BAPAVEX-121064 format. One record per atom (N, C-alpha, C, O): x, y, z. Coordinates in steps of 0.2 Angstrom, whole numbers, plus 5000, padded with zeros to 4 digits. Atoms other than C-alpha are relative to their C-alpha. Example, Ala and Ser with C-alpha at 12.3 -4.5 7.8 and 13.67 -1.06 7.14 Angstrom:
BEGIN
500449945000;506249785039;500450065000;500950055003;499649944999;506849955036;499650055003;499950115004;
//
This chain:
BEGIN
500350034994;553153295852;500250045007;500850055007;499849974994;553053375869;500349955005;500249895005;499650044995;554253305882;499649995006;499350035009;500450024994;553353215896;500450015006;501049985007;499749994993;553753265914;500049935003;499649895003;499950064996;554353125925;499550005005;499550045009;500550014995;552953065935;500049935003;499849884999;499950064997;553252925947;499449965001;499449905000;500750034999;551452885950;499849974994;499649914993;500250025006;551152865932;500449944998;500249894995;499650055001;552652755930;499949945004;499949885001;500250054996;552152645944;499349964997;499349904997;500750035003;550352625936;500249964994;499949914993;499850035007;551152585919;500349935002;500249884998;499750064998;552252455928;499549955002;499649895000;500550054998;550752375936;499649974994;499549914994;500450025006;549752375920;500449954995;500249904993;499650045004;551252295910;500149935004;500149885001;500050064997;551452165924;499449965000;499549904999;500650045001;549652115923;500049974993;499949914993;499950035007;549952085904;500549955000;500449894997;499450055000;551551995908;499749935003;499849885001;500350064996;550651875921;499549964996;499549904996;500550035004;549251845909;500349964994;499949914992;499750045005;550451785896;500549955002;500949924998;499550064998;551451665907;499749934998;499249934997;500250075001;551451485904;499549975006;499749985012;500550024995;549951405912;500149935003;500149884999;499950064997;550451275924;499950015008;499850075010;500149994993;550351245943;500550055002;500350105006;499549954997;552051335946;499950074996;500050124999;500149945004;551651465932;499550045003;499550105004;500649974997;549951505940;500250035007;500050085009;499849984994;550751515957;500450065000;500350115004;499649945001;552051635952;499750064997;499850124999;500449955003;550851735942;499650045005;499650105005;500449974994;549751765957;500550045005;500350095007;499549964995;551251815968;500250064997;500350115000;499849945003;551851935955;499550054999;499650115000;500649965000;550152005953;500050045007;499850105006;500049974993;550152045972;500650055001;500550115002;499449964999;551952115973;500150054995;500350114997;499949955006;551952205956;499550055000;499750104997;500549955000;550352295958;500050045006;499850105006;499949974994;550652345976;500350075000;500150115003;499649935000;551952485973;499550064998;499650115001;500449945003;550752595963;499450015005;499350075007;500549984995;549352575976;500350035007;500050075010;499749974994;550552605991;500350074999;500350115003;499849935002;551252755982;499450055001;499550115004;500549954999;549552835982;499850015008;499750075010;500050004993;549452796001;500550055003;500450095007;499449964997;551152876004;499950074999;500150115003;500149935001;550553035996;499650045005;499750105006;500349974995;549453066010;500249975007;499849965012;499750024994;550653006024;499950055005;499850115004;500249954994;550253076041;500650035003;500550085006;499449974998;552053116044;500649984996;500549944991;499550025005;553753106036;500249935002;500449894997;499950074998;554052946046;499549954997;499749904995;500550045004;552452876039;500149994993;500149944990;499850005007;552952926022;500649964998;500649924993;499450045001;554652846023;499849925001;500149884997;500250074999;553852686030;499649974994;499849924992;500450025006;552652676015;500549994994;500449954990;499550015006;554152706003;500449945001;500649904996;499650064998;555052566012;499649934998;499949884995;500450065002;553552446009;500050004992;500049944990;500050005008;553552495990;500649974998;500649934994;499450035001;555352455990;500149925001;500349894997;500150074998;555052285998;499649964995;499949914992;500450035006;553752245985;500350004994;500349954990;499750005006;554752295971;500649955000;500749914995;499450054999;556252185977;499749934999;500049894996;500350065000;555052045979;499849984993;499849924990;500250015007;554352065961;500649994996;500649944992;499450015004;556152075954;500249925001;500449894996;499850074998;556551905963;499549954996;499749904993;500550045003;554951835956;500149994993;500049944989;499950005008;555351885938;500649964999;500749934994;499450045001;557051805940;499949935001;500149894997;500250074999;556251645946;499649984993;499749924991;500450015006;555051655931;500549994994;500549944990;499550015005;556551675920;500449945000;500549904995;499650064999;557651535927;499649944999;499849894997;500450065001;556151415927;499750004993;499349954991;500350005007;555651465909;499350005000;498949974996;500849994999;553851515914;499750054995;499150074996;500249955005;553751645900;500449994994;501049994994;499750025006;554051625882;500350064997;500750064992;499749935003;554451815878;500550035004;500450065009;499449984996;556151845884;500150085000;500450105004;499949935000;556152025878;499550045005;499750095008;500549974995;554552065888;500349995007;500250035011;499850024994;555351975903;500650055002;500750085007;499549954999;556952085901;499850075001;500050105006;500349934999;555952245899;499750015007;499850065011;500349994993;554952205916;500650005005;500550045010;499550004995;556552165925;500450065000;500650095005;499649935000;557452325919;499650055003;499950095007;500449954997;555952435924;500049995007;500050045011;500050024992;555852345941;500750035003;500750065008;499349984998;557752375943;500050085001;500350105006;500049925000;557552565939;499650025005;499850075009;500549974995;556052585950;500449995007;500350035012;499750014993;557052505965;500650055001;500650075006;499449954999;558552625962;499750065002;499950105006;500349934998;557352775962;499750005007;499850055011;500250004994;556552715978;500549995006;500550025011;499450004995;558252675987;500250075001;500350095007;499849934999;558752855983;499550045004;499750085008;500649964997;557052925988;500049995008;499950035012;500050014993;557152836005;500650035004;500550065009;499449974997;558952886008;499950085001;500150115006;500149935000;558453066004;499550025005;499650075009;500649994995;556853066015;500349995007;500250035011;499750014994;557852996029;500550055002;500550075008;499549954999;559253116028;499650075001;499850115006;500449944999;557953266027;499650005006;499450055008;500450014994;556953196041;500250045006;499950065010;499749974994;558153266054;500350074999;500650105003;499749935001;558553436046;499550055002;499650115001;
//
């Protein structure tokens, strides 16, 4: 098997697709539906914003869009934690997988923003 090149865009798209499946399988209730809708917005936004960041008008614009991605990922992680705490999803392994990937993406974007800001003035 050929080793797959690390592709952040592809990873964000896959995260969004997995999140869509995750929200579709959440417990259907007033609170479950509310959180599912919120997660759909915050969890699919990073992939869309990443595409926008690729055509940033300046380094400052690029950094700003990456910070928006980071904000949305953090919001998604908190939403997943609420789902977990409130018992709004029956598949704990799927929930763990989503939280883990979200955490990894947050780490990547924290480092990316720091690197971009450091290189901005060089």
